C-alpha positions in Angstrom: 115.4 -301.4 86.1 116.9 -298.6 84.1 114.0 -298.6 81.7 111.6 -298.2 84.7 113.7 -295.3 86.0 113.5 -293.6 82.6 109.7 -293.6 82.6 109.5 -292.4 86.2 112.1 -289.6 85.7 110.4 -286.1 85.5 113.5 -284.0 85.2 113.3 -281.6 82.1 109.5 -281.5 82.1 109.4 -277.9 83.2 111.6 -276.8 80.4 109.4 -278.6 77.9 106.2 -277.1 79.4 107.8 -273.6 79.3 108.9 -274.1 75.7 105.4 -275.1 74.7 103.9 -272.2 76.7 106.3 -269.7 75.1 105.0 -270.7 71.7 101.4 -270.1 72.9 102.3 -266.7 74.5 104.1 -265.5 71.4 101.2 -266.6 69.2 98.7 -264.9 71.5 100.7 -261.6 71.8 101.6 -261.6 68.2 98.1 -262.5 67.2 97.0 -259.1 68.3 99.3 -257.6 65.7 97.9 -260.0 63.1 94.4 -258.9 64.0 95.3 -255.2 63.9 96.8 -255.7 60.5 93.6 -257.4 59.3 91.5 -254.6 60.8 93.5 -252.0 58.8 93.0 -254.1 55.7 89.3 -254.3 56.3 89.1 -250.5 56.8 90.9 -249.8 53.5 88.9 -252.3 51.6 85.6 -251.0 53.1 86.4 -247.4 52.0 87.2 -248.6 48.5 84.1 -250.7 48.2 81.9 -247.8 49.4 83.3 -245.6 46.7 82.8 -248.5 44.2 79.1 -249.1 44.7 78.3 -245.4 44.8 80.0 -244.9 41.4 78.5 -248.1 40.0 74.9 -247.3 41.0 75.1 -244.0 39.2 76.1 -245.7 35.9 73.5 -246.1 33.2 75.0 -249.5 32.2 77.7 -251.9 33.2 77.4 -251.0 36.9 79.6 -253.9 38.0 82.4 -252.9 35.6 82.2 -249.2 36.7 82.3 -250.3 40.4 85.2 -252.7 39.9 87.3 -250.0 38.2 86.6 -247.6 41.0 87.5 -250.2 43.6 90.8 -250.8 41.9 91.5 -247.1 41.8 90.8 -246.6 45.5 92.1 -249.8 47.2 95.5 -249.6 48.8 98.3 -251.4 46.9 98.6 -254.2 49.4 95.0 -255.1 48.7 95.2 -255.4 44.9 94.5 -259.1 45.1 91.1 -258.7 46.7 88.3 -260.5 45.0 85.1 -258.6 44.2 81.5 -259.5 43.5 78.6 -257.2 42.5 74.8 -257.8 42.1 72.1 -255.3 41.3 68.3 -255.2 41.7 65.6 -252.7 40.9 62.2 -251.9 42.4 59.5 -249.4 41.4 57.1 -247.2 43.3 54.8 -244.4 42.4 53.4 -241.2 43.9 51.5 -238.3 42.5 52.2 -238.0 38.8 55.6 -239.7 38.9 57.0 -243.2 39.2 60.2 -243.9 41.0 62.7 -246.6 40.0 65.2 -247.5 42.8 68.3 -249.3 41.8 70.3 -251.2 44.4 73.9 -252.3 43.9 75.4 -254.7 46.4 79.2 -255.3 46.5 81.4 -257.6 48.4 85.1 -257.9 48.6 87.4 -260.4 50.4 91.1 -261.2 50.8 93.1 -263.6 52.8 95.3 -261.7 55.2 98.6 -263.6 55.9 99.5 -264.0 59.6 103.0 -263.8 61.1 102.4 -265.0 64.6 99.2 -267.0 64.5 100.8 -269.4 62.0 102.7 -270.7 65.0 99.5 -272.4 66.1 98.6 -273.4 62.6 96.5 -270.4 61.5 98.2 -269.2 58.4 95.6 -266.7 57.1 92.7 -264.5 58.3 89.9 -263.9 55.9 88.9 -260.3 55.6 85.6 -259.5 53.9 83.4 -256.4 53.6 80.0 -255.5 52.1 78.5 -252.3 50.8 75.1 -251.5 49.5 74.2 -248.3 47.5 70.9 -247.1 46.1 69.9 -244.5 43.5 66.5 -243.3 42.6 65.3 -242.3 39.1 62.2 -240.1 38.9 60.3 -240.6 35.7 57.5 -238.3 34.8 55.1 -239.8 32.3 54.7 -238.2 28.9 51.9 -235.6 28.9 52.3 -234.9 32.6 52.3 -231.3 33.9 55.0 -228.9 32.9 53.8 -226.3 35.5 53.0 -227.1 39.1 51.6 -224.5 41.4 51.7 -225.9 44.9 50.0 -223.5 47.3 47.1 -225.6 48.6 45.0 -222.9 50.2 46.1 -219.5 48.8 43.6 -217.2 47.1 44.5 -216.8 43.4 47.5 -219.1 43.6 47.5 -218.7 39.8 46.9 -215.1 38.6 46.9 -214.5 34.9 46.6 -210.8 34.0 46.0 -208.9 30.8 48.7 -209.3 28.2 49.8 -212.8 29.3 50.0 -215.2 26.4 51.0 -218.7 27.1 51.2 -221.3 24.2 51.8 -224.8 25.6 49.5 -227.2 23.6 51.4 -230.3 24.8 51.6 -229.2 28.5 49.4 -229.3 31.5 49.3 -226.8 34.3 48.2 -228.2 37.7 47.2 -225.9 40.6 46.7 -227.4 44.0 44.8 -224.5 45.6 41.3 -225.1 46.9 40.7 -221.5 47.9 37.8 -219.3 46.6 39.0 -218.4 44.1 41.9 -220.7 43.4 42.8 -218.9 40.2 41.9 -215.7 38.4 42.0 -215.2 34.6 41.7 -211.6 33.5 40.5 -210.2 30.2 43.2 -209.8 27.5 45.0 -213.0 28.5 45.5 -216.0 26.3 46.1 -219.5 27.5 46.6 -222.6 25.3 47.3 -225.7 27.4 46.6 -229.3 26.9 44.8 -229.1 30.2 44.5 -226.6 33.0 43.7 -228.6 36.2 42.5 -226.7 39.2 42.1 -228.6 42.5 39.5 -226.1 43.8 36.0 -225.7 42.5 36.1 -221.9 42.2 37.9 -219.6 39.7 37.2 -216.2 38.3 37.2 -215.6 34.6 36.9 -211.9 33.8 35.6 -211.7 30.2 38.0 -214.3 29.0 37.7 -217.9 27.7 40.0 -220.4 29.2 40.1 -223.5 27.1 40.6 -227.0 28.6 40.0 -225.7 32.1 39.0 -228.4 34.6 38.0 -227.4 38.2 37.6 -229.8 41.1 40.4 -231.7 39.3 42.9 -234.0 41.0 45.9 -231.7 40.6 49.3 -233.4 40.9 51.6 -232.5 43.8 55.3 -232.0 43.6 56.9 -235.0 42.0 60.5 -233.9 42.7 60.3 -233.3 46.5 63.0 -235.2 48.3 64.7 -236.5 45.2 67.1 -233.8 44.2 70.8 -233.7 45.1 72.2 -231.1 47.5 75.5 -229.4 46.3 78.3 -228.6 48.7 78.0 -225.0 49.8 79.9 -224.5 53.0 83.0 -222.7 51.5 82.6 -219.5 49.4 84.4 -219.4 46.1 83.4 -215.8 45.2 82.0 -213.0 47.4 80.3 -209.7 46.7 81.4 -208.6 43.3 80.5 -206.2 40.5 80.6 -207.2 36.9 80.8 -204.4 34.4 83.0 -205.7 31.6 81.6 -206.1 28.1 82.4 -209.8 28.1 82.6 -212.1 31.2 83.0 -215.8 31.7 81.9 -217.2 35.0 83.0 -220.4 36.5 81.1 -222.9 38.7 81.4 -222.4 42.5 79.8 -221.0 45.6 78.8 -217.3 45.2 78.3 -215.6 48.5 76.7 -212.2 49.1 75.5 -209.8 46.4 76.7 -209.8 42.8 75.8 -206.9 40.5 75.7 -207.3 36.7 75.9 -203.6 35.7 76.6 -203.6 32.0 73.3 -203.7 30.1 75.0 -204.9 26.9 77.4 -207.4 28.5 77.8 -210.9 27.1 78.0 -213.3 30.1 79.1 -216.9 29.4 78.7 -219.6 32.1 81.1 -222.5 32.0 79.3 -225.9 32.6 78.8 -226.8 36.2 76.9 -225.9 39.4 76.5 -222.3 40.5 75.6 -222.1 44.2 74.0 -218.8 45.3 73.8 -218.0 49.0 73.6 -215.2 51.5 72.4 -212.6 49.0 71.7 -212.8 45.3 72.4 -211.6 41.8 71.1 -208.3 40.5 71.0 -208.5 36.7 70.6 -205.3 34.7 70.4 -206.5 31.2 72.9 -208.2 28.9 73.0 -211.6 27.2 73.5 -214.8 29.2 74.6 -218.1 27.6 75.4 -221.4 29.2 75.1 -225.0 28.3 75.2 -227.7 31.0 74.6 -225.3 33.8 72.8 -225.6 37.1 71.9 -222.7 39.5 71.2 -223.7 43.1 69.8 -221.4 45.8 71.2 -222.6 49.1 68.8 -220.3 51.0 66.3 -217.5 50.1 68.9 -215.9 47.8 67.7 -215.2 44.2 68.6 -214.0 40.8 66.8 -210.7 40.2 66.3 -210.3 36.5 65.8 -206.7 35.5 65.4 -204.9 32.3 66.5 -206.2 28.9 67.9 -209.6 29.9 68.3 -212.2 27.1 69.2 -215.7 28.4 69.9 -218.9 26.6 70.5 -221.5 29.4 70.3 -225.3 29.4 70.7 -227.8 32.1 73.2 -230.7 32.0 72.1 -233.6 29.8 73.7 -236.3 32.0 75.1 -236.9 35.4 74.0 -236.1 38.9 72.4 -232.8 37.9 70.8 -234.0 34.7 67.9 -231.7 33.7 68.4 -229.4 36.7 68.5 -225.9 35.5 67.5 -223.9 38.6 66.5 -225.2 42.0 66.6 -224.4 45.7 67.1 -226.0 49.1 64.1 -227.7 50.6 62.0 -226.2 53.4 62.7 -222.5 52.7 60.4 -219.7 53.9 58.1 -218.3 51.2 59.6 -215.4 49.2 59.1 -213.7 45.8 61.1 -214.3 42.7 60.6 -211.7 39.9 61.5 -211.7 36.2 61.2 -208.3 34.6 61.2 -207.0 31.0 63.3 -209.7 29.4 64.1 -209.6 25.7 63.9 -213.3 25.3 64.7 -216.3 27.4 65.3 -219.8 26.1 65.4 -222.1 29.1 65.7 -225.8 29.1 65.4 -228.0 32.1 63.7 -228.2 35.5 63.1 -225.0 37.5 62.2 -226.2 41.0 61.3 -223.3 43.3 58.6 -224.7 45.6 58.9 -221.9 48.1 58.8 -219.0 45.6 56.0 -216.8 44.4 57.1 -216.4 40.8 56.1 -213.2 39.0 56.7 -212.5 35.4 56.4 -208.9 34.5 56.4 -206.6 31.4 57.2 -208.7 28.4 59.1 -211.4 30.2 59.3 -213.9 27.5 60.2 -217.6 27.9 60.6 -220.0 25.0 61.4 -223.6 25.6 60.6 -226.9 24.2 61.9 -228.7 27.3 60.9 -226.9 30.6 59.2 -228.0 33.8 58.3 -225.4 36.4 57.5 -226.0 40.1 56.5 -222.9 42.2 54.5 -222.0 45.2 52.4 -219.4 43.4 52.5 -218.0 39.9 51.6 -214.5 38.5 51.8 -213.8 34.8 51.8 -210.1 33.8 52.0 -209.2 30.1 54.3 -212.0 29.4 54.7 -214.4 26.4 55.6 -218.0 26.9 56.0 -220.8 24.4 56.5 -224.0 26.3 57.0 -227.7 25.8 57.6 -230.3 28.6 61.0 -231.8 29.4 61.6 -235.1 27.5 59.3 -237.2 29.6 61.4 -237.3 32.7 62.9 -235.4 35.5 66.4 -235.2 36.7 67.7 -238.8 36.8 66.3 -240.5 33.8 68.3 -242.6 31.4 70.4 -244.0 34.2 71.5 -240.8 35.8 70.1 -241.1 39.3 69.3 -238.7 42.1 69.4 -239.3 45.9 72.3 -241.7 45.6 73.3 -243.0 49.0 74.9 -245.8 51.0 72.3 -247.9 52.8 74.7 -250.5 54.3 
């Protein structure tokens, strides 16, 4: 009888139910904190992985090692135990005279996030995992490709070569996209020595001058660099509106806003390696000697460097990194303006000069000597100037593993 009463007795069930319910309530409420903690971990891990794949895809070799090291440097201390995995792939494409190699680096990272409340219901860990994908593009210009591109497709005399111009570039090609009549004019007293002078249009004017290796109605190459070059930061001015008159001056990379006058015609100007952003004005250069290795000049707008009398420049672009081979270039989509180089003593320039919006005029003994130069302009006028040119080493900015247009895609 007592046994039967025991099984029928329901006293104490409420306490038991409340006890079990309390565990579930605590687990549910505390689980929110567990999930919040896991979300914070995911955010920190995602930021570190984004930085890792961006660094890795820029590397010329051992991308996974570079990415892993960057991840460890950026991940919060509590995530040191996260596992990482990286894989890479490459694809190629071509356009105009260049081929493009796109490298993709995919990274994943994961970690078991311990729970404090959900373990009450048997869930001891939450798996946190993230994924990042970065790409970088290398632009490769084949050997023997143009070292001068004149882009204006419809302008009369997009290329104008006047008396006194002497260009020696036996390993270079010059390509002119104009189909106007005439697309180019070559005046007497000029000398051109190119591997090939390719004019898209059928009509040119030769005024008592022989132009060797001239090809009209030729499939001139377009701009192989458009859309592939990096954009430096330029929002904050480092220097503004200055005059330089000292006999010696060393300039540092930064953002140069407004007008800068170089007044000493015998000054020695040295440029420290790095990127010089020029905006909202320009540089007015009245002679002197310029020297810089590993330097890049970037025009953020229609600003310019106005080279006047007596300048002698020995400038070379970086040999590696994001700005590899970029000596002088501008923002995309600018309005058309002039860019003039006057009466220089001698200029040794190495790298890419990418000025697709500029009408470049070289006046009065404006000499350029370079065994590694590529020039991209809207129009080109050569007046009494002497050039000795050779193409860049078979590639644009971004060869040998240094990539342009590096970006996150996922």
